[in-house]
N, C-alpha and C positions, 0 to 999 in steps of 0.2 A: 525641566532638566535643560542644560545648556552644554554645547560643545564650543570650547573657546580656549585660547592660548595653544599650549602645546598639543592638546587633545585635537583641536581643530586642525592645526597644522598637520598632524599625523593623518586625520581623516580625510584630508584633501590630496594626499600623495599616494603613489604606489606603495604597496606593502609586499610582504613575502607571500608566495604562492600559497603555501598551506593555510594562511589566515593570520589575523591579528593574534599576537601570543596571548594577550590577556583574555580574549574571546575563547581562544583553543583551550586555555587553562580552565575557564569557567564550564565550558561544555564537557571537558574530560572529567571534572569534578561532578557534573550531572550525571554522567554515564556511571560513575563509581557508585554514586548514591542511590540511583534509580534501579541499576541492573546489578549492582552486587559484584562488580569486577574491578579489580584493582589495576593500576596503571603500570606501565613499565615491565621490565623483565625480558627474558630471552625464551621465545617459544621453543628453541631448539632444546632447552634445559627444563622443559615442562613448565615454564612460567607464562605469564599472561601475554606480553608482547603485543600490545594493540596501541594504536593512537588515533586521534581525530583530526580530520582536515575539512576545510570549508568548501563550499560549492553554491554556485548561483542557482539555488533551489535544488532539491534532491534529484529532479529529472536530468539535470546537468550532470551530475556525478554518476548516476545510474547508467546513463549512456556512455560516459568515459569508461566505467567499470566493464561494461559489455564489450566495447571496442579493444580494451586491454586483455581481457581473459579469453576471448574467442577468436580463432581464425575463420575465415569465410567457409561456410559449408558445414561446420562443426554442429553437433546436436546440442540443444539446451532444453532442460526440463522447464515447463511453463505451466503453473496452475491455471486451470480452465473452469469457467470464464475468468479473463485476465483484463487488468486495467488496459484500456485501449491506447493509451499513450506510450506504451513499451513495445507494442506490436511492430511499428515502423523501425524501431532500433533493431529488432531481430531480422526483419525482412531485408533492411538495406544492407546488412552484412551476409545476407543469403544464408543465414543459420538455418538448421533443420530443427523446426520447433516440434518438441515432443509434448503433446498435451497431456496433463495429469489432471483427472477429474476432481472437483470439489463438491462438498455438501455443506450443510449447516454447521458441521464440526471442523471444517478445514479441509486440507488436502486428504484424499483417499489414500492412506498409507498403504493399504494392501494393494491397490492397484499400482502405486509407485513401486512397491517391491516386485510385483509381477513384471513391470516393464523392465526393471533393472536385472532381474534374475534370468529374463529370457533374451538378454542382450548378447547375440552371438557375435563372433569374431569378424563375421562378413559385414557388420555394421560399423567396425572400427572402434576407436576408443569410446568408452562410456561417456556420457555427458559430464561436463566439468562444473556445472552448476545448475541450481533449481532456483527460479524466480517466484516469490511469493509476497503477498500482502496479507499479513496474518491477523490485523485488527481492522474491523469495519471495512473489509475489502471492498474496493471499487470494481466490479459493480454489485456484487452479491450481498454486501453488507455483512458477510459472515466473519465471526471471530474465531480462530482455530482454538481448539480445546487444548489442554496441557497434554493430555494423553497422545494426540495427534502430533503435536510438536516434538514430543519425546521420541516417538516412532520415526519421524522423518529426521531427526537428528541422528538417531541410531543407523539409519540407512545411509545417511551422508558419510558416516565413518566407515561403514561396511563396503560402499560402493565408491568412495573417494570422490565426493563432489562438495562444492561450496554451497551455501545457502545465501542467496542475495535477498536479505530481509528488508523490503521497502515498507516502512512503518510510519506513514504520515499521520495516521489516525491512532497512534498509540495512546496519546494523551486525551483522545475523545473517547475514552471507554466509559460507559455508563451502565454496564450490565449487572444483574443482581448477583450473579456468582462471583466468587473471588477472581481477580484479574489473573489471567494465565501469564506465566513468565515468558519473557521474550526469548527468541532464540539466542540472542547474544548473551543474555542472563544464563540460559542453560548450558551454553558451550563453555563451561568452566573447568580450568586445570584441576580443580580440586575434585571433580567428579571422576568416578570410575570409568574407564574407557576413552578418556580424553586423549586425542592423538595430534593435537595442534589446533589452531584457530580455524574453524569451519564456517564462520559467519562474517559476512560483509554487511554492515548495518547502514541504512539510510534514514535519517531523520530530517524533519522539516518543520519550519515555522509558519508555513503557509496556512495551515488550518487552525491555528491557535493564536497567531499574532496578525500577520498580514501576507497574503499571497503575492501582492505586488512588491514586497521588500526583497524577494527572491534570495532567500537565505536557506540553505540546508547544510547538513554536515554528514560526514562519512565516518564510521568507525570499524576499524578492522586490522588485519595483519599489516605491519609497516611495508613489507615488500610490495604488496597490492596498493597500498595508500600511496607510496612513492611513485608507482608507475602511473597512477591516475593524476598525480600532482604535475609530473612531467608533461602528460597530456595538456593539462590546463595551462601550463607555462608556455606552451607553443601555440594553443588555440585562443586564449583570452587572458593570458597573464595571471590573473587572480580574481577572486570574488571581490566586488567593489568595496574599497576601504571605508567609504562614507556610511554604507548601509551596515557594515560590520561594526563601526563605531557607535551609531545610533543604537543597535540592538545591544551591544555590550553595556552601553550607559544605562539601559532599561534593566537588563537582567542583573547587573551589579547592583543597582538600587533594590530591586526586588529580593535578591538572595534566592536560594534554592526553595525555601518554604514558601516565599511570596509567588515564585514562579509557579509551583505546584497548586498552590491556592487559586491562581488565575486559570490554570488548566482545569481545575475542579469545577469553577464557575462556568467555563466554556463547555465542559462535557454535560453539565447540569442543563444548560440551555438546550443542547442537542437532544438529551433525554426528553425534555418537554415536548420538542418539535416531533421526535419519533412517536411519542404517545398520540399526539394529535393526528399524525399520519395514520397510524394504526387504527384509531377509532374511525377515521374517515374511510379507510379501506373496508373495514367490516360494515359500515353504514351503506356503502354504495355497492360493494360486491358480495356481501353476505359473510357467513362464517368462514374463517380461514381453513380451506381445504376440506370443509365438512358440509358439502352440498352448495357452497358458494361459487361464484363466478371466477375466483381467483385463489391462489394459495402461495403462501410466503413463509419465510423464516424471519422472525421478528429481530432486527438487528440490535447488537449490544454494544456498538461503538460506530463512529462515522456518521454518515450523512445520507445514505443510499438505501432504497428499498428494491428488491429483485423479486417480482412476482410472476407467477405463471399464469397465463390467461387460458382458462379452461375452454376447451372446444376450438381453440386456434393453434394450428400446426406450425405457422410461421407468423410470428409477430411483425416482421418486417414491413409487410403491405398495411398491416392494421395500423402501425404507428405513423408511417410515412403518409397514409392516405386518410383514413378516417379520423385518427386522433387529431392529426394537424388541422384537418377541416373544422374540428370542434374547438380549436384554440388551445390544444394541449401539446407542449413539447416534452418529449420523453425519448428514450433510446431503445431500440429493438435489441434483443439479446444477441443477435449474430454480430453485432459491432464489437463485441467483447470475446469472439471466438478467434484464436490466432490462425486458424487454417480456414481459408474460404470454402464455402459449399454447404456446410451443416445448417440446417434450419433450426430455429429456436423459438419456443412459445413464450419466452420470457420478455418482460419489459423492465427497464431500470428507470427509476425516477429519483430525484434528489429532493430533499425536504429542507435544506439549509436556508434558502432565500424566501420562499412564499410564506405569506401570513396564515394564520390559521384559517381566516375565511377563504383565502385564496387556495389553500390545500383542499378544503371541502369542495370549492367551486371546480377545481381541476379534476379531481376524482369523480365528481358528478359528471362532468363533461366526458371524461375517459369511459364510464359506464355507458353514457349515451352512444358514444362511438363504438364501443363493444357490441352493444345491441344491434346497432346498424350494420356492422361488419358481419356479424354472425348470420343475420338475416340474408345479407347479400351473398354470403357463401352457402345458402340454403341448408343451414344447420339449425337444429333445435335448440333453443335457449333454454 
C-alpha cells in the first residue's frame, strides 16, 4: 500500500479534531455492523443519537471522559479488581472510588444494587458512572455474562448512571459460549425501558493491530463526545493524521469482512496461548481449585490469567521477593485494587509474549518460588 499525492498531503497536515472523515465513517459503519446500532437521530426523540470520535489510544479518551464527567471528590463506581492504568485517573481528580466486586461472570450486580439502594442523602448525589472492562478484563481475564450485563444496564437506568465500557479485548474473544452482546449493543432505543444513551464506549486497535500506532475511538452521546473533543482541541489538537491515514488505508483495503477475519485469526492465536498456559498451570500447580496449589477462572478473551495462590494471604511479598528471585515477572493482586490497604492472594500473569517453552519454564519457576515462600512462612504445603 502507498500514501501519495493528495492522500499524503492530507496525512502530513493538521486535520479536524474528531478525526479523518473517511476513517470516522468506516468506524461508524463498523459499529453499526458489529453492534447493531444505527447512526444519527435525535436521542431526545427516542432515536439513536450517537457518533464516533478518534483518540490517541483508548486511554487518552478514557482520561478525558473522566475529567469531563466528574468534579473533584465525586463518587465513581469501579469494578474491582480493576485495570491499574485507570486508578491514577481517579485518584488525581480526588474521586471517591466505590469498589464493586467481580467474579468469573462479571460485575456482582446484586452487590451493585445493594450499594445504590443504600445510598443515603448524606452521601450526596449517586455516582454518575460505572467503569468496566467487560471482555477479557485486565487483570482478572473475566468476560461478563449476558445476564450480568442486562442487570447492570437495568440498574444504570434505575439509578441514573453512565456505563464507561472500556473494551480493548472485544475482538479477542475466543470462548466456547456465544459471544455476549456489548453494553453498547444492549443499550438500544428499540428495547423496552430505553431512556436515552447510557453507554460511552471505548475501542482500541492496540491489541489487534499495533499498540505503538496509538489509535482508539470513542462511541457515545454527541454531547459527551463533543465535550471530550473540546478537551482534545486544547490539550493535543488531534489524533495524528499520519497514523489515521495509514490505518484507514489498511481498513479500507480489508473491508469489514477482511477486518473481522483478521481479528478471528488474532483471537485464535490467543486461544492457543491460553490453552498452553492452562495446561502448564495444571502441570505445575495441580488441579484447578481441587486440591491444587492455585485456583483460577479460565479466560474466554484477552491475554491475562488471574489465579489465587492457596495458602498465601498476601501475594505482594511473594511476587516481589520469591518470584522475582526465581526470574519470574508477574503482578500481585493488590496492584489492581483501587483502594490502598486490602491484601490479595491473587497473581496476574500475561501470556501474550512468552513462547510455549517459556510459559512452562515460568510456571515451573513460579511453583518453586511458591514452595520456598510457603516454607519460609512456616506453612504446610
